N, C-alpha and C positions, 0 to 999 in steps of 0.2 A: 560806348554809350550805355549808361546804366538802365536796367530794366525797370519799368514802372512798378511801384509797389501795389500789391493787391490788398484789399481790406482783410483784416483778420476775421475769417469765417471758420467756424468749426468744420472739421473734415468729415463729419458724420453725414451719411447719405440721406437721412431722414430729418434734416434740419427743418424746424418749423412744425413738425408733427409732435403731438403729445407723447410723452414717455409711456410705455406700456405699463410699467409698474405704477405710475401715477394714475393712469386710467383705471387699473384694477383697484387701487386704493379708493378712488372716488366712487366706483361702483359699490364697493363694500360699505363705504360710509353712507351712501344713499340708501342701501338696503337696511342698514342699521337704523337710520333715522326713520325710514318708513315703518319698520317694525316697532320702534318706540312710539310712533305716532298712533299706530293701530292697536297696540297692546291693551291700553285701558278699556277700549270698547269690547275687544274680544274676551278679555279676562275679567270683565266686571261680574260681580257677585250679586245675584238678585236676592236681596235680604228680605224682601216682603214674603217670599215663599217660606222662609224659615220662621217668620213671625206668626204663622198661622197655628191654630190649635190642632189637637190631634183629630184625625179623621174618624168619624163614627163607623165607617164601613170596615176599617181595619181593627179597631178596638172599641166595640160597642159598650163595654162595661164602664168606661169612663165618660160616657156622654150624658 
């Protein structure tokens, strides 16, 4: 009597769990996207401060 065929299932013990390398890649991708999202706010240049004239307290001869 022939034995019944079992379905082809990978022999890895963690079948169904995400791969560790894939998880690390997704974490790195998430951190990179978060940094790219926040960077314009953190690195913005306040141009209005540079548009001001000279301070009279520092250089009173040019006031």
